[in-house]
C-alpha positions as CSV (number, residue, x, y, z in Angstrom):
1,X,8.1,88.6,123.9
2,X,8.3,84.8,123.3
3,X,11.4,82.9,124.5
4,X,13.7,82.6,121.5
5,X,16.2,80.3,123.3
6,X,16.2,76.9,121.5
7,X,17.3,75.1,124.6
8,X,14.1,76.2,126.4
9,X,11.7,76.6,123.5
10,X,9.3,73.6,123.5
11,X,8.9,73.8,119.7
12,X,12.5,72.8,119.3
13,X,12.2,69.9,121.6
14,X,9.9,67.9,119.3
15,X,11.2,64.9,117.4
16,X,12.7,65.8,114.1
17,X,11.4,63.9,111.1
18,X,7.7,64.4,111.2
19,X,6.5,63.7,107.6
20,X,10.1,63.5,106.3
21,X,9.9,60.1,104.6
22,X,9.9,58.6,101.2
23,X,6.2,57.8,101.5
24,X,5.4,61.4,102.4
25,X,7.5,62.9,99.7
26,X,6.1,60.5,97.1
27,X,2.6,61.3,98.1
28,X,3.3,65.1,98.1
29,X,5.0,64.9,94.6
30,X,2.1,63.0,93.0
31,X,-0.5,65.2,94.6
32,X,1.3,68.4,93.6
33,X,1.4,67.2,90.0
34,X,-2.4,66.6,90.2
35,X,-3.0,70.0,91.7
36,X,-0.9,71.8,89.1
37,X,-2.5,70.0,86.2
38,X,-6.0,70.5,87.7
39,X,-5.4,74.2,88.2
40,X,-4.2,74.7,84.6
41,X,-7.1,72.6,83.3
42,X,-9.6,74.6,85.4
43,X,-8.3,77.9,84.0
44,X,-8.6,76.4,80.5
45,X,-12.2,75.2,81.2
46,X,-11.2,71.6,80.5
47,X,-13.5,69.6,82.8
48,X,-12.3,66.2,81.7
49,X,-8.7,67.0,82.7
50,X,-9.9,68.6,86.0
51,X,-11.6,65.4,87.0
52,X,-8.6,63.3,85.9
53,X,-6.4,65.5,88.1
54,X,-8.7,64.8,91.0
55,X,-8.0,61.1,90.3
56,X,-4.3,61.9,90.4
57,X,-4.6,63.5,93.8
58,X,-6.5,60.5,95.1
59,X,-3.8,58.2,93.6
60,X,-1.2,60.2,95.5
61,X,-3.0,59.5,98.8
62,X,-3.2,55.8,98.0
63,X,0.4,55.6,97.0
64,X,1.5,57.4,100.2
65,X,-0.7,55.0,102.3
66,X,0.7,51.9,100.6
67,X,4.3,53.1,101.0
68,X,3.7,53.8,104.7
69,X,2.3,50.3,105.2
70,X,5.3,48.9,103.2
71,X,7.7,50.5,105.7
72,X,8.7,53.7,103.9
73,X,7.0,56.0,106.4
74,X,8.5,57.9,109.3
75,X,10.2,55.4,111.6
76,X,9.6,52.5,109.2
77,X,12.3,49.9,108.6
78,X,12.8,50.9,105.0
79,X,12.5,54.7,105.5
80,X,16.3,55.2,105.1
81,X,16.2,58.3,107.4
82,X,17.9,58.2,110.7
83,X,17.2,61.2,112.9
């Protein structure tokens, strides 16, 4: 059986905050909207909206990258998270 003691378990010794930033959450939110809209449009056989939702997902990636470069990523000076 695996060791369940958090003082010895190497999984609990990793730094907290991986992906927990404004940039990551903004990217996730935009991409989730794109996936939901795309899924509904796909089920409704609306190809134009499906392709538009692909653009929304790509926009989410770009927004996340820009926010990370602007300092809102993990460990960035504007992240606002102190772990």
